[in-house]
C-alpha positions as CSV (number, residue, x, y, z in Angstrom):
1,M,10.6,-37.4,-12.6
2,T,14.0,-38.4,-11.2
3,Y,17.1,-38.0,-13.3
4,D,18.9,-41.3,-13.5
5,V,22.7,-40.7,-13.9
6,D,23.4,-44.3,-14.5
7,A,20.8,-44.6,-17.2
8,E,22.0,-41.4,-18.9
9,R,25.6,-42.6,-18.8
10,A,24.6,-45.9,-20.3
11,R,22.7,-44.1,-23.1
12,R,25.7,-41.9,-23.9
13,A,28.0,-44.9,-23.9
14,E,25.7,-46.8,-26.3
15,A,25.5,-43.8,-28.6
16,A,29.3,-43.4,-28.6
17,G,30.0,-47.1,-29.3
18,G,31.2,-48.0,-25.8
19,T,32.7,-46.6,-22.7
20,H,36.3,-46.6,-23.9
21,W,38.4,-45.4,-26.8
22,S,41.4,-47.6,-27.6
23,F,44.8,-47.3,-29.2
24,T,47.7,-49.6,-29.5
25,N,51.4,-49.2,-28.7
26,G,54.0,-51.9,-29.0
27,G,51.2,-54.3,-29.9
28,I,49.4,-53.7,-26.6
29,E,45.9,-52.2,-26.6
30,Y,45.2,-49.4,-24.1
31,L,41.8,-48.0,-23.2
32,L,41.0,-44.4,-22.5
33,P,37.6,-43.3,-21.1
34,R,35.1,-41.7,-23.5
35,E,33.9,-39.5,-20.7
36,V,36.8,-37.8,-19.0
37,P,36.6,-37.8,-15.2
38,L,36.5,-34.4,-13.5
39,E,39.8,-35.0,-11.7
40,I,41.6,-35.5,-15.1
41,A,39.9,-32.7,-16.9
42,S,42.3,-30.2,-15.3
43,D,45.2,-32.2,-16.7
44,L,43.7,-32.0,-20.2
45,E,43.1,-28.3,-19.8
46,A,46.8,-27.8,-19.2
47,L,47.3,-28.9,-22.8
48,T,45.4,-25.8,-24.0
49,T,46.6,-23.2,-21.5
50,G,50.3,-23.7,-22.0
51,E,50.9,-23.4,-18.3
52,E,53.1,-26.5,-18.4
53,P,55.5,-27.6,-21.1
54,A,53.7,-29.6,-23.8
55,L,55.4,-32.9,-23.2
56,F,54.9,-32.7,-19.4
57,A,51.2,-31.8,-19.8
58,M,50.6,-34.6,-22.3
59,H,52.4,-37.2,-20.1
60,K,50.4,-36.1,-17.1
61,A,47.1,-36.1,-19.0
62,L,47.7,-39.5,-20.6
63,K,48.8,-41.0,-17.3
64,G,45.6,-39.9,-15.7
65,L,43.5,-41.2,-18.6
66,L,45.2,-44.6,-18.5
67,G,44.5,-45.1,-14.8
68,E,45.9,-48.4,-13.7
69,Q,47.2,-49.2,-17.2
70,A,49.8,-46.4,-16.7
71,E,51.9,-48.7,-14.5
72,Q,52.8,-50.8,-17.6
73,F,52.7,-48.0,-20.2
74,P,56.2,-47.2,-21.7
75,F,56.0,-43.4,-21.4
76,Q,59.8,-43.0,-22.0
77,A,59.6,-44.7,-25.3
78,L,57.2,-42.1,-26.7
79,S,58.3,-38.9,-28.5
80,L,56.4,-35.6,-28.6
81,P,54.9,-36.5,-32.0
82,D,53.7,-39.8,-30.5
83,F,51.9,-38.0,-27.7
84,Q,50.5,-35.5,-30.1
85,G,49.2,-38.2,-32.4
86,I,47.5,-40.1,-29.6
87,F,45.7,-36.9,-28.4
88,E,44.8,-35.7,-31.8
89,A,43.2,-39.1,-32.7
90,Y,41.5,-39.2,-29.2
91,F,40.0,-35.8,-29.5
92,T,39.0,-36.2,-33.1
93,D,37.2,-39.4,-32.4
94,M,35.5,-37.9,-29.4
95,G,34.3,-35.0,-31.6
96,T,36.1,-32.4,-29.5
97,S,39.3,-30.5,-29.4
98,P,41.9,-29.7,-26.7
99,G,41.9,-26.2,-27.9
100,E,44.2,-24.1,-30.0
101,S,47.9,-24.8,-29.7
102,Q,50.1,-22.2,-28.2
103,G,52.0,-19.8,-30.4
104,S,55.7,-20.2,-31.0
105,S,57.9,-19.0,-28.2
106,T,60.4,-17.2,-30.5
107,S,59.7,-14.2,-32.6
108,S,60.2,-14.3,-36.3
109,A,63.0,-12.3,-37.9
110,R,62.2,-8.7,-38.6
111,T,61.7,-8.3,-42.4
112,A,59.4,-5.3,-42.6
113,T,60.8,-2.0,-43.9
114,P,60.2,1.1,-41.7
115,S,57.5,3.6,-42.6
116,K,58.5,6.6,-44.7
117,R,58.7,10.0,-42.9
118,T,55.6,12.1,-43.1
119,S,55.5,15.6,-44.6
120,K,56.1,18.5,-42.3
121,R,53.1,20.4,-43.9
122,A,49.5,19.7,-43.0
123,T,47.2,18.7,-45.8
124,A,44.8,21.5,-46.7
125,S,41.2,20.7,-46.1
126,R,38.8,20.6,-49.0
127,S,35.7,20.8,-46.8
128,R,33.6,23.9,-47.1
129,T,32.6,23.8,-43.5
130,S,36.1,23.7,-42.2
131,T,37.0,27.0,-44.0
132,K,34.0,28.7,-42.5
133,A,34.9,27.6,-39.0
134,R,38.3,29.3,-39.3
């Protein structure tokens, strides 16, 4: 039996409801692929690793996913929450996740009280075996 890549791809597209996922911006519909090409996967991975600033990683990933549509896409008009919303909806609809978001870059204020000093004396052992060993 021969594995038919085209037939399998067509089967997956039919099960997913098509080959593209769409969103609108400024009244214009844009299409993103349901199956992410390998060359764009590394851009999406940058969203989870935090190797690049979030906005830069999202811009780069969306540009790759849009392909030729990126030439007309108004990237400068989008805010960080806009990018996050697009990717959240995209990954949710695809049934996947870009991964956990990175922790905050700043530490929270110190609010804990320091531990109390310990006693200078050792606690006497109540074990019968420990007194025999001495």
